Legacy VTK file of the C-alpha trace (Angstrom):
# vtk DataFile Version 3.0
C-alpha trace
ASCII
DATASET POLYDATA
POINTS 553 float
3.389 27.956 11.597
3.959 31.484 10.374
5.504 32.554 13.539
8.137 29.811 12.912
8.594 30.572 9.575
9.301 34.165 10.239
11.537 33.344 13.103
13.650 30.866 10.881
13.895 33.669 8.227
15.132 36.056 10.726
17.311 33.921 13.140
19.368 32.321 10.612
20.880 35.381 8.610
21.059 37.226 12.005
23.126 34.654 13.229
25.322 34.761 10.052
25.638 38.402 10.329
26.691 38.275 14.044
29.159 35.493 13.296
30.575 37.632 10.333
30.913 40.477 12.467
32.937 38.971 15.244
36.273 38.660 13.465
36.204 42.696 12.973
35.320 43.187 16.463
37.664 40.887 18.035
40.526 42.555 15.845
39.418 45.970 16.918
39.593 45.000 20.751
42.936 43.211 20.274
44.362 46.389 18.771
43.094 48.342 21.729
44.305 46.226 24.455
47.750 46.157 22.591
47.857 50.039 22.539
47.410 49.964 26.058
43.813 51.783 25.684
41.105 49.158 25.910
37.569 50.609 25.123
34.589 49.709 27.181
32.471 50.356 24.299
34.076 47.892 22.064
34.286 45.115 24.690
30.599 45.767 25.289
29.933 45.395 21.430
32.048 42.269 21.073
29.852 40.707 24.221
26.681 42.091 22.678
27.858 40.153 19.370
28.386 36.889 21.254
25.121 37.000 22.895
23.157 37.926 19.845
24.760 35.072 17.888
23.979 32.725 20.514
20.312 33.701 20.775
19.705 33.802 17.058
21.378 30.093 16.931
19.105 29.103 19.810
16.176 30.399 17.913
17.076 28.783 14.508
17.836 25.490 16.187
14.092 25.622 17.399
12.408 27.196 14.250
14.401 24.928 11.695
12.626 21.504 13.075
9.416 23.165 13.438
9.402 24.529 9.911
10.500 21.048 8.447
7.611 19.370 10.206
5.234 21.966 9.007
6.265 21.644 5.526
6.256 17.755 5.578
2.568 17.898 6.876
1.489 20.016 3.861
3.471 17.781 1.403
2.091 14.681 2.896
-1.584 15.936 3.061
-1.128 17.232 -0.734
0.323 13.876 -1.674
-2.259 11.847 -0.135
-5.093 13.941 -1.573
-3.434 13.258 -5.000
-3.092 9.781 -4.556
-6.542 8.967 -3.399
-7.764 10.956 -6.626
-5.816 8.410 -8.688
-8.402 6.666 -10.765
-8.488 2.963 -10.158
-8.700 2.245 -13.667
-6.174 4.470 -15.339
-6.800 5.671 -19.136
-4.405 4.866 -21.944
-3.024 8.577 -21.660
-2.371 8.172 -17.745
-0.601 4.950 -18.376
1.727 6.510 -20.961
2.600 9.306 -18.550
4.579 6.271 -16.971
4.252 3.369 -14.651
2.065 4.266 -11.731
3.673 3.574 -8.392
2.485 0.647 -6.404
1.083 0.843 -2.894
4.309 0.118 -1.181
6.184 2.697 -3.226
3.408 5.165 -2.682
3.695 4.675 1.085
7.589 5.059 0.767
6.930 8.442 -0.868
4.382 9.443 1.483
6.496 8.492 4.662
10.185 8.815 3.627
10.202 11.142 0.434
7.884 13.599 1.802
9.858 13.901 5.071
13.133 14.461 2.954
11.716 17.136 0.904
10.058 18.797 4.032
13.649 19.794 5.396
14.338 21.417 1.982
13.475 25.167 3.388
15.907 24.805 6.198
18.410 22.995 4.303
18.411 25.684 1.765
18.359 28.371 3.806
21.179 27.028 5.821
23.186 26.514 2.598
22.486 29.668 1.048
23.393 31.594 4.599
26.712 29.734 4.442
27.467 30.875 1.222
26.596 34.552 1.968
28.737 34.285 4.996
31.553 33.036 2.935
31.111 35.989 0.639
31.096 38.499 3.565
34.206 36.874 4.911
35.912 37.361 1.648
34.752 40.868 1.362
36.193 41.388 4.841
39.487 40.171 3.842
39.567 42.393 0.741
38.741 45.415 2.932
41.923 44.554 5.169
44.010 43.999 2.159
43.298 43.086 -1.703
46.264 40.471 -1.149
44.402 38.722 1.518
41.478 38.323 -1.021
43.761 37.058 -3.800
45.218 34.634 -1.566
41.988 33.387 -0.629
40.688 32.969 -4.179
43.579 30.934 -5.136
42.261 27.979 -3.715
38.435 28.725 -3.544
37.822 28.061 -7.095
38.852 24.291 -6.874
36.629 24.011 -3.909
33.573 25.270 -5.837
34.297 22.540 -8.376
34.652 20.189 -5.724
31.162 20.957 -4.000
29.477 21.050 -7.519
30.598 17.593 -8.090
29.691 16.394 -4.558
26.123 17.868 -5.036
25.675 16.147 -8.210
26.736 12.746 -7.201
24.916 12.828 -3.851
21.618 13.865 -5.430
21.783 10.970 -7.976
22.683 8.596 -5.085
19.910 9.713 -3.022
17.314 9.341 -5.888
18.695 5.705 -6.677
18.392 4.967 -3.102
14.868 6.138 -2.508
13.751 4.496 -5.613
15.058 1.167 -4.183
13.411 1.688 -1.009
10.096 2.219 -3.018
10.504 -1.173 -4.983
11.471 -2.859 -1.517
8.140 -1.477 0.066
6.125 -2.500 -3.133
7.323 -6.195 -2.795
6.776 -6.216 0.864
3.212 -4.994 0.335
2.519 -7.456 -2.320
3.871 -10.138 -0.026
1.706 -9.235 2.873
-1.565 -8.761 0.883
-0.775 -12.721 -0.475
0.243 -13.883 3.078
-2.161 -16.544 3.208
-0.999 -18.088 -0.266
2.501 -17.841 0.814
1.891 -19.767 3.940
-0.352 -22.335 2.070
2.712 -22.878 -0.564
5.262 -22.940 1.988
7.136 -20.416 -0.050
8.186 -18.050 2.884
11.800 -18.326 1.976
11.385 -17.808 -1.713
9.188 -14.826 -1.052
11.870 -13.329 1.459
14.315 -13.669 -1.083
12.166 -11.904 -3.684
11.419 -9.076 -1.343
15.031 -8.657 -0.171
16.597 -8.905 -3.530
16.512 -5.109 -3.743
18.848 -4.848 -0.670
22.169 -4.989 -2.786
21.057 -2.186 -4.615
20.304 -0.182 -1.547
23.763 -0.980 -0.117
25.433 -0.069 -3.505
23.749 3.459 -3.323
24.663 3.788 0.376
28.595 3.088 -0.209
28.474 5.269 -3.272
27.298 8.072 -1.088
29.755 7.262 1.740
32.625 7.015 -0.873
31.677 10.292 -2.367
31.331 11.784 0.908
34.606 10.621 2.133
36.408 11.933 -0.932
35.059 15.302 -0.582
35.754 15.598 2.950
39.350 14.345 2.345
39.923 16.786 -0.481
38.096 19.598 1.109
40.227 19.137 4.537
43.697 19.584 2.442
42.189 22.369 0.423
40.906 24.368 3.527
44.505 23.650 5.137
46.209 24.954 2.368
44.025 27.930 2.033
44.119 28.912 5.586
47.918 28.683 5.661
48.517 30.811 2.630
46.017 33.523 4.055
47.619 33.576 7.338
51.067 33.595 5.832
50.058 36.551 3.712
48.559 38.164 6.785
51.604 37.662 8.920
53.975 39.126 6.275
51.673 42.353 6.117
51.551 42.465 9.631
55.229 42.217 9.915
55.818 44.876 7.088
53.584 47.122 9.221
51.026 47.396 6.540
48.487 45.825 8.935
47.954 46.240 12.608
48.152 42.982 14.717
44.657 43.227 15.270
43.938 42.690 11.407
45.882 39.153 11.722
43.215 37.904 14.115
40.384 39.284 11.837
41.847 37.613 8.762
42.236 34.277 10.427
38.445 34.724 11.831
37.489 35.541 8.259
39.346 33.038 6.364
37.635 30.347 8.633
34.282 31.722 7.883
35.156 32.168 4.010
36.039 28.293 4.053
33.260 27.528 6.392
30.900 26.650 3.341
33.182 24.130 1.849
33.232 22.415 5.336
29.449 22.038 5.320
29.480 18.593 3.801
26.711 17.407 5.902
24.514 20.663 5.149
25.063 19.583 1.601
24.171 16.133 2.183
20.976 17.651 3.703
20.519 19.807 0.555
20.967 16.714 -1.867
18.756 14.520 0.357
15.957 17.148 0.278
16.234 17.543 -3.396
15.970 14.064 -4.039
12.896 13.611 -1.852
11.283 16.612 -3.663
11.926 14.979 -6.895
10.007 11.845 -6.006
6.966 13.723 -4.551
6.736 15.908 -7.943
6.783 12.827 -9.834
3.458 12.041 -8.469
2.228 15.557 -9.192
3.123 14.824 -12.826
0.390 11.875 -12.714
-2.915 12.910 -14.268
-5.307 13.051 -11.375
-9.143 12.266 -11.869
-10.562 15.714 -13.169
-13.978 16.635 -12.079
-16.436 19.226 -13.817
-18.505 21.599 -12.185
-21.836 20.843 -13.755
-24.899 19.875 -11.691
-27.307 16.819 -12.271
-30.612 18.160 -13.840
-33.910 16.450 -12.527
-34.252 13.306 -14.530
-35.184 9.486 -14.083
-31.946 8.346 -14.268
-31.433 7.227 -17.987
-27.732 5.904 -18.728
-26.503 6.269 -22.229
-23.115 4.943 -23.511
-22.426 6.793 -26.684
-19.767 5.400 -29.097
-17.663 4.627 -25.900
-14.291 2.999 -26.756
-11.145 2.167 -24.503
-7.630 1.860 -26.060
-4.421 0.305 -24.749
-1.249 2.321 -24.713
-0.342 1.149 -28.013
-3.712 2.876 -29.329
-5.467 -0.458 -30.139
-9.040 -0.486 -29.111
-9.595 -3.161 -26.375
-13.315 -2.274 -25.223
-16.033 -1.084 -27.392
-17.203 1.142 -29.344
-20.224 0.640 -27.301
-23.402 2.267 -27.774
-25.994 1.117 -25.218
-29.142 2.908 -23.642
-30.196 1.734 -20.207
-33.809 2.984 -19.922
-34.538 4.919 -16.793
-35.675 2.638 -13.893
-34.643 -0.403 -15.745
-32.300 -2.972 -14.673
-29.317 -4.271 -16.838
-27.624 -7.414 -16.101
-23.922 -7.401 -17.324
-22.665 -10.997 -18.069
-19.854 -12.565 -20.035
-16.778 -14.777 -19.627
-13.872 -13.564 -17.237
-11.825 -10.829 -18.851
-14.797 -9.624 -21.279
-14.819 -6.100 -19.854
-17.817 -6.483 -17.238
-16.213 -4.338 -14.411
-14.634 -1.947 -16.986
-18.360 -1.303 -18.217
-19.379 -0.579 -14.837
-16.468 1.643 -13.827
-17.190 3.708 -17.215
-20.666 4.102 -16.055
-19.620 6.507 -13.136
-16.638 8.051 -14.326
-14.097 5.407 -12.322
-12.419 5.057 -15.724
-12.750 7.760 -18.641
-13.295 6.608 -21.943
-10.603 7.079 -24.740
-13.401 8.040 -27.156
-17.291 8.590 -26.791
-19.023 9.499 -23.737
-21.207 8.297 -20.909
-24.314 10.453 -20.019
-26.760 10.283 -17.187
-29.957 12.073 -17.982
-28.312 13.758 -20.963
-25.124 14.952 -18.907
-21.600 13.647 -19.394
-20.407 11.813 -16.112
-17.114 13.368 -16.630
-18.388 16.770 -16.522
-20.351 16.330 -13.174
-18.832 17.828 -10.017
-17.591 15.292 -7.559
-20.467 15.689 -5.133
-23.115 15.371 -8.251
-21.226 12.401 -9.828
-21.831 10.685 -6.605
-25.405 11.643 -6.770
-25.592 10.313 -10.210
-24.120 6.967 -9.822
-23.298 5.023 -6.705
-21.416 1.476 -6.375
-21.194 -1.737 -4.554
-18.360 -3.607 -5.100
-17.086 -7.617 -4.471
-14.456 -6.348 -2.016
-15.841 -3.138 -0.298
-13.574 -0.955 2.085
-14.612 0.427 5.046
-13.195 3.931 5.288
-13.371 5.659 8.617
-12.475 5.181 12.461
-16.129 3.529 13.305
-18.741 1.587 11.710
-21.222 4.605 11.817
-18.751 6.843 9.982
-17.597 4.050 7.348
-21.329 3.513 6.713
-21.848 7.239 6.276
-25.324 7.485 8.019
-26.863 4.092 6.749
-29.969 3.982 8.456
-32.233 1.023 9.618
-33.821 0.505 6.367
-30.724 0.307 4.352
-29.283 -2.007 7.017
-32.206 -4.343 6.734
-32.455 -4.399 3.090
-28.817 -5.357 2.939
-29.401 -8.147 5.616
-26.613 -6.327 7.757
-28.692 -5.452 10.957
-28.477 -8.959 12.316
-24.688 -9.297 12.468
-24.221 -5.665 13.653
-26.949 -6.195 16.490
-24.429 -8.715 17.959
-21.539 -6.253 18.166
-21.288 -4.931 21.592
-20.357 -1.401 20.534
-22.834 -1.376 17.660
-22.010 1.315 15.019
-19.682 2.856 17.491
-17.253 -0.386 16.906
-13.793 0.423 15.547
-13.390 -0.359 11.832
-9.761 -1.772 12.410
-10.958 -4.102 15.037
-13.684 -5.736 13.058
-13.189 -9.516 11.992
-16.094 -9.855 9.265
-16.224 -12.430 6.718
-16.378 -11.681 2.914
-20.384 -11.799 2.792
-20.523 -9.472 6.085
-18.416 -6.888 4.472
-20.343 -7.371 1.158
-23.562 -6.506 2.973
-21.999 -3.419 4.372
-21.116 -2.357 1.240
-24.719 -2.783 -0.135
-26.034 -0.804 2.869
-23.724 1.884 2.206
-24.900 2.027 -1.419
-28.530 2.078 -0.616
-28.089 4.979 1.970
-26.414 7.095 -0.852
-29.681 7.162 -2.669
-28.003 7.407 -6.185
-29.749 7.746 -9.487
-28.051 4.903 -11.063
-27.039 1.891 -8.868
-24.097 -0.289 -9.866
-23.318 -3.725 -8.209
-19.999 -5.263 -9.486
-20.270 -8.739 -8.344
-21.272 -7.496 -4.692
-23.233 -10.419 -3.705
-20.558 -13.172 -4.751
-19.595 -14.082 -1.143
-23.188 -14.672 0.029
-24.679 -18.053 0.560
-27.509 -18.836 -1.888
-30.248 -18.200 0.626
-29.010 -14.941 1.754
-28.067 -13.863 -1.752
-31.767 -14.538 -2.903
-33.151 -12.282 0.433
-30.502 -9.533 -0.498
-31.633 -9.621 -4.022
-35.141 -9.321 -3.137
-34.527 -6.514 -0.772
-32.562 -4.753 -3.302
-35.105 -5.041 -5.729
-37.403 -3.451 -3.396
-35.176 -0.983 -2.017
-33.937 0.571 -5.730
-37.340 -0.061 -7.265
-37.673 2.955 -9.593
-33.820 3.728 -9.956
-31.757 2.543 -12.771
-29.474 -0.578 -12.174
-26.513 -1.992 -13.469
-25.828 -5.783 -11.957
-22.447 -7.248 -12.893
-23.244 -11.045 -12.244
-22.219 -14.584 -12.865
-25.661 -15.935 -11.947
-28.177 -16.861 -14.796
-30.986 -16.411 -11.958
-29.817 -12.654 -11.528
-29.684 -12.210 -15.560
-33.255 -13.995 -15.746
-34.843 -11.270 -13.230
-33.358 -8.304 -15.151
-35.116 -6.224 -17.736
-32.141 -6.393 -19.935
-28.913 -8.174 -20.365
-25.803 -6.878 -21.913
-23.601 -9.739 -23.208
-20.001 -8.936 -23.299
-17.356 -10.882 -25.333
-13.655 -9.765 -25.543
-14.301 -6.254 -24.806
-17.390 -6.000 -27.424
-21.170 -5.913 -26.893
-22.186 -9.508 -28.561
-25.859 -8.738 -27.905
-28.385 -6.922 -25.650
-31.902 -8.278 -24.989
-33.974 -10.177 -22.342
-32.365 -13.200 -20.812
-34.969 -15.590 -22.158
-34.384 -14.470 -25.649
-30.637 -14.618 -25.512
-30.927 -18.187 -24.028
-31.681 -19.481 -27.699
-27.799 -18.941 -28.471
-25.643 -21.704 -27.261
-22.717 -19.437 -27.062
-24.729 -17.332 -24.340
-25.549 -20.428 -22.376
-22.125 -21.703 -22.584
-20.931 -18.167 -21.297
-23.313 -18.252 -18.491
-22.532 -21.866 -17.673
-18.671 -21.076 -17.580
-18.963 -18.020 -15.381
-21.558 -19.644 -12.946
-19.350 -22.722 -12.658
-16.135 -20.553 -12.048
-17.939 -18.333 -9.575
-19.002 -21.448 -7.707
-15.482 -23.006 -7.799
-14.119 -19.550 -6.489
-16.519 -19.706 -3.566
LINES 1 554
553 0 1 2 3 4 5 6 7 8 9 10 11 12 13 14 15 16 17 18 19 20 21 22 23 24 25 26 27 28 29 30 31 32 33 34 35 36 37 38 39 40 41 42 43 44 45 46 47 48 49 50 51 52 53 54 55 56 57 58 59 60 61 62 63 64 65 66 67 68 69 70 71 72 73 74 75 76 77 78 79 80 81 82 83 84 85 86 87 88 89 90 91 92 93 94 95 96 97 98 99 100 101 102 103 104 105 106 107 108 109 110 111 112 113 114 115 116 117 118 119 120 121 122 123 124 125 126 127 128 129 130 131 132 133 134 135 136 137 138 139 140 141 142 143 144 145 146 147 148 149 150 151 152 153 154 155 156 157 158 159 160 161 162 163 164 165 166 167 168 169 170 171 172 173 174 175 176 177 178 179 180 181 182 183 184 185 186 187 188 189 190 191 192 193 194 195 196 197 198 199 200 201 202 203 204 205 206 207 208 209 210 211 212 213 214 215 216 217 218 219 220 221 222 223 224 225 226 227 228 229 230 231 232 233 234 235 236 237 238 239 240 241 242 243 244 245 246 247 248 249 250 251 252 253 254 255 256 257 258 259 260 261 262 263 264 265 266 267 268 269 270 271 272 273 274 275 276 277 278 279 280 281 282 283 284 285 286 287 288 289 290 291 292 293 294 295 296 297 298 299 300 301 302 303 304 305 306 307 308 309 310 311 312 313 314 315 316 317 318 319 320 321 322 323 324 325 326 327 328 329 330 331 332 333 334 335 336 337 338 339 340 341 342 343 344 345 346 347 348 349 350 351 352 353 354 355 356 357 358 359 360 361 362 363 364 365 366 367 368 369 370 371 372 373 374 375 376 377 378 379 380 381 382 383 384 385 386 387 388 389 390 391 392 393 394 395 396 397 398 399 400 401 402 403 404 405 406 407 408 409 410 411 412 413 414 415 416 417 418 419 420 421 422 423 424 425 426 427 428 429 430 431 432 433 434 435 436 437 438 439 440 441 442 443 444 445 446 447 448 449 450 451 452 453 454 455 456 457 458 459 460 461 462 463 464 465 466 467 468 469 470 471 472 473 474 475 476 477 478 479 480 481 482 483 484 485 486 487 488 489 490 491 492 493 494 495 496 497 498 499 500 501 502 503 504 505 506 507 508 509 510 511 512 513 514 515 516 517 518 519 520 521 522 523 524 525 526 527 528 529 530 531 532 533 534 535 536 537 538 539 540 541 542 543 544 545 546 547 548 549 550 551 552
């Protein structure tokens, strides 16, 4: 796209220069004609200027959209990469940076705001060229006669104030409009995510009203912009008319007095129109305001802290996992998790149990760096997880979740090369064999149950061969028989690796080497399942979570 950038940078000023030279050339030709000695060279020069201006305008009209499209692509790619780096569990510092936009708002910024911001270069270059053209036209008037420049400036200063006020209003209105669009998209995204519940409750009308409640704000912003544009255009039209009449009247008097030749009147008329052209560019100014508002919304995401990655490599080691004085705070500074001191021996299986909201998933997220602790550190074989590079972090810790997401156009790419052994261990080979295209099946065309998706997530985890394996309720959608088979296969496939199993099942906890019992963000006890069973509160917690799990299924 460098060629289009050069073309835009050259063609717009070249068009402006040709346009700026036209009044002077026209005046010279007119004087020559009136004197009865028309010059072929002057006429040829005028024709050349017309051709040059037309060619430059044609090139600019092609280069502008091409550059805007390229800039939009760059912004969207950068924005998408940053969004995908957002941690699923933001830290207190990240939350204090401001409310993280929801999925709908992020989509609106990626699709709408990035496109608006992508037009910024062409809009700014156009506005700057119009300003330079106006300045050159004023200079031309001054060269004809200082009185023409004085007459022009008498009306220009109010015009500058008018444009400044309009730009400030337009940028503010566009910002409000785009923010309202983001909220509307967020609400629609929430409604679509819960569409089954909406239908089951018969709440379509109420949900539609909630989603569309943002429309009045959108309407107000649109009307405010239209009213500001209407006022500006009306005042600018009156101002332009007054300035043109003043300049032309002054030029006429100077021609009548013999102080200027007749051709100078034509030149003065042309330069006056060009000088005032900047104030007629309301649409161009709207484009600049639109682009600035879009760029502002894109840059808001750039201010969000992304997930930092270190550069350290994972040393050779058995996979010991250590939580050292780990704690998590809320935005008010209060400790909501920890402090946690826990060592998971290399090759051991740790079952994490507790009531809903006790911090089980948070502990799992801390183990692999999906959430950085606000205090303390998590180490794999002596290296803090936060200091590992992205590739090494994944080699260190692998995950399987309750609701896995398949990333990629086809199953083969989504499963990242999971071989037959991994598919068999996760009991996913059976239903995959029934797919006509097998691994070449498009992901967006799949209709899989929750249990089938969980088995694919487990297969992907096993294929990664991570040193520490974390399953966060990753078999909750399986029937008891399949879950038992998968658990046995996982035990075999991950033998020798360190495992953390977030579970609701007493049977799973019983098979683990060690149990971490969480209660309200604190580690209440650790030990073998059989030893913890002596505590009635532990038995009650397992009973409650198991009952809740079965009810959800």
